[in-house]
N, C-alpha and C positions, 0 to 999 in steps of 0.2 A: 687440195684446197683446204686451207686452215679453217677451223671452226668459226673464227671471228669473221672471216670473209664470207662464209656461207650465211652467217647471221645477217651481215650487212646487205647481201643480195636479196635475201628474203624480205628484209625491212624495206628496201627500195621498191621491190615489186608490190608490197602492200600499199605503199604510199601512192602508187599509180592507179589503184583501183578506185571506183566511186566510193563515196562516204559510207554507204551501207555495207558494201563489200569489205571495206577496211575494218568496219566494226566487227563483222563476222570473223575476219582473219586477225584480229587484234592480238591474239595470243598464239604462242608456238611452244613447242616442247623440246627440251634438250634431253637426249637419250644417250646413255653409256651402255654398250652391249657387253657381253661376257668377255670379249677380247680387249676391252678398254677403249674401243673406238667411239668417238663422239660424233654425233650427227644431230641435225635439227629437222623437225617436221611440224606441220600445222595440225597434226592429229596425234593423240596419245597412242603409243605402241605398247600393247600389253606384254610384248616379249622383252622389253627393256629391263636390264638389271637394276638400273637407276634412272629415274626420270624426274625432270624438274620443269615446272611450268614457268614460262617467261612472258612478259608483256611485249608490246611492239618495240619498246626501246631496249629490250634485252635484259630488263630487271627481273630478278627472280620474284615470282608471286608467292605470297604466303599460302600455305596449304589450307584448304577449307576443311572444317570439321564435318565429319559425317552427320547427316541429319538423324536425329533421334527418332526411333519408331514412335508412331502415334499410339498413345495409351488407349486401350479398349474402353469404350463407354460402359459404365455400369448400368445394369438393368434397373429400371424404375419399378418397384413393386406395384405402384399405382397405375402403371401404363396398361393400355388395353392389350389383349392377346396379340401375339405377333401374326404376320401373315402365314407363317408355317403352321402355327397351331390352328388357325382358322381353316387352312387348306386340309389339314389332317381331319378336322371335325367334319368337313364336307365329304371327304373320302370315306370316313366311317359311316356316315349316313347312307351314302350311295351303296356301300358294301352290304349293309343290313337290308336295304331296300331291294337290292338285286338278287341276293341269294337267301335261301332259307335253310340250306344244309351245305356241308363241306363237299358232298358228292356233286352238287351243282357247280361248284368252283372247279372240280376236277374235269367235269364235262366241258365247261367253257375253255379250259386249258387245252383239252384234246382238240377242240374245234379250231382254236387258234394255231395249234401245231400242224394241222392238216395241210395248210398251204405251203409252208416251208418244207414239209416232209415230201409233198408231191414234187416240188422243185428239186429237192435233193435226190429223189429217185431218178428223175430224168437226167440229172447231171451225172450221176453215177453210171448210168447206161451209156451216156456220151463218152465218159472217160474210159470206159472199158473198150469201146469201139476205137477210140483214138490210140490207146495203148497197143491194141492189136495191130493197127496200121503201122505204128511206130516200130514195133517189134519186127514186122515183115520188112520194112525199109532197112533196118539195121542189119538184118540177116543178109539182105542183098549186098549191102556195103561190106560186110564181113566176108562174103563169098568172093567178091571182086578183089578185096585186099589179099585174100589167101592165094588168089590166082595172079597176084602182082599186076593187076589191071587198074588203070586210073578210074577214079570214081566220077561218074557223070555229074555235071554241074546241076542238072535238074534233080538228081537224087539227093544231093546235099541240100538243095533248097527245100525239098519236100520234107526231109528229116528235120530241118530247122523249123519249118512251119508247124509240123506236128508237135515238136517240143514246146513251141510257144503256145499252141492250142491246149496242150495238156497242162501247162502251167496256169493258163487262164481258168480252166475248168476247176483245177484244184483250189485256186483262190476263191472261186465262186462257192465251192463246197465249204470252205472254211468260213466264209461269210454267212452261209445258211446255218452252220453250226452255232456260230455266235448268236444269230437271231433266235434260234430255237432255245438255246441256253437262257437267253434273256427272257423269253416268254415263260419258261419253266420257273425261273427265279421270281418273276413278277407274280405269278399265280400262287406260288408257294408262300410268298410274303402276304398276299391277300388271305390265303387260307389260315395262316398263322394269326393274323390280326382278327379275322372273323371269329376264330376260336377264342381269342382273348375277349372280344366284345361280348360274345355269348356268355362266357363265364362270368364276366362282370355283371351282366344283366340278371343272370340267374342268382348271383350272390346278393344282389340288391333287393330281390323279391322276398 
């Protein structure tokens, strides 16, 4: 089918739609692929080597200029402190009211790490048990294979189930590690900020 015939069919189909649908389908795109083949579509194809936007009558539409990025607003020196500054001030006050020494921050960190550490220990024990069961099942499969005997279906199912269980426990362990690392980083930032605030307070006295 020639391109002009395809375009005419698409135009006729658009005219048969309700007015709102015609408005939505008012434009189509001419695409030329790498082999030089021309075809039309109602959606832009990013894979096209050359693409042209057409209106419902097949007339080439002028290309729209890319919108210019909005210019950042300049800070007003007379403006009140931003929400970020106010939030930091409240956090600083809470930090000084909660702790009197860096050792107290370390103790709070250790208490926060106790829960994920307990969960990690339980998961590690579960993983060790699953790996033992999986090794036993694989040894059975290796023995049957060496004897050139078919593997029972239930053995394969058990191996598959154990492998999925091991993957799940490993994912949980990785999540626990991320959680613990985030706790350590948060308390380390608090301790660093506490040190800065104490130093500034002593220097002002």
